[in-house]
N, C-alpha and C positions, 0 to 999 in steps of 0.2 A: 504493500498498500503505498501512496507518494505520499509522502507530509512535507504540512508545509512548512514555512519559516515563522507564523506570528503562533504555529505549533510548537516551536525547536525552544524561541526565544517568546516563551506570552509574558515575559518580566517588561517587558517591553512596549508598548501601548501601540496602535495603530499612529501613524500623522496624520489629520486633513490641513485641509488647508481653513482658517480662518484667521479671524483679523486681525489677532493676538501674530499674525508672522506678518503681515502686510508694514512697508517701508514707504509710504505716503508716494512713491512716484509705480507710476502705472506699469510702464514698463519692465521693473525689477521685481514687482509682482507678479508678472503674467508671466514669465520666465519659474519663479520661485513657484506656483501655479503649478507650473508641467510640471520643475523639480519633484514636489509634490506629490503628484498624481505619480508621477513613473514611477516615484518609491514605492506609494502605496500598491501598487500596482503589482511591481517587483517581486514586493512580501507574500501576497499571495501563493501565488505560485508554489505549485510541489518544488524544490530544490534542483531537481534531477529538469525541469521544463525553467528556467534562470539565466544560463548564460546569455541568451539575445538580449532580454529586454536589459537585460545589467548592462552588456554591451550597447546597447540604444541610450542607457542612463550615463556611460561614459563621456558619452559622444554628446548629448546635454551639459554635462555637464561644464565638459572642457569647452566650449564653446561660449557657456551663461558666465562662465568664469571669461574668460575671452575679454568677451565685452564688458563685463563687470573695470576690471583693470586697464582698457582703455578705457573708460571715463575716467577712474580713478586718476592716472596723468591727462586728459584735460581738465581736470576741474584741478591741478597742483597736486598729485603724491609722484613724489618718487617712480622710477619704473617697480622699487625694490625696496617697496615699503613693506609691512607686516601683515597688512592685509591680504593683500597678491602670494605672498607667502603662507602662509596661513589654505587659499587656493592651493595652487603649488604642494605642503600635503598629502591636502586629500587628496589631490589628485592621482600624485603619486604611489599615496596606499591604494584607495582601489585600483589602480591598473596593476599594482600588484598582487591585486585578489583575485583578479581575472586570470595571471598567471601560475597559482596556487591551486584554483579549481578545474583550470588546464594539465596539471600535474596529480589531479587522483581529489582533491580537499572537496566535493562538494558541498561540504553544508559550509563555507567560508564568504562566499556570496550572500549563502542569509545573514551572519553574523557580520558582514557589514551595514546588511545594510537593515540588521536593527538599532548598527552605531549608529551609519547616517540620518535615521530617524530620532536617535537620545541627541546629535548635534543641533543637528541642520536650524531648529529652531535659536537656538542661544545667537548662531550666529547670524541670523538672520535679525534679531531683535538689535543687536550691540552693533556689531561691523556692520553688516548692509546697511540698517536703519540709521548709522552715524552716516556713511556715505551719502544715503543719499537726500540725508538732511542739510549735506554740506551741501550737495547740488542743488538741494534750492535753494541755496543760501547765496549762489555764487549765479545762479538764472543759467542754471545746463540744460539743455530739452535732451534725457537720457533715444528719444525717441529721430530727433533728427543729429543727434551727439552734437549737440552746436551750442555757442556759452554766447547767451544774448550780450554779452560785455563782455571780448578774453580780454582786458583791462582790467576786470575785478579778479581777474584769477594770476599765481606770480610762475609758471614752472615751476615740478619737479620740489617742491618749499619743503614737503609734507611726506612723513615714513608711517605713520600714524596706520591705526588698524582701522577708522574709519572718516575721522577727521580731523579738525585741530583741536578736539577735544579726548582726542584718544593717543594717545603719546606709546 
């Protein structure tokens, strides 16, 4: 009988989109909602069926993080800031999980999915919310990826996690 990830890790509740995860930036929230939905669908599958949806989640997360990192640079963050570093660590782990799965550890995707469900709310509510707040403060439009007034941003001056308030 196939066992789902939620049966293997019942102590990690399902992650569902809610207003608590909203950053206030519509484009960011749209991407986050997609992430949450893909993660929930992945967690509902038997572990034997998780590889392809997990690969899709990795691809989505790569695009998601790359977009946020473009935004960070556009609004004055140094390219190697702690928020971008955190993204790299998460993606490195996600890619390593795929390799371990291919080497025979078929429960590892379920473990990573549970870990992502625990990790994401705090990341969204701190680093991403701070980034969204800073983007609003400097007049950055995430749909067009443009600044209303580029003179409001000094290039590569911030190395923090989400905003000038995070060092």
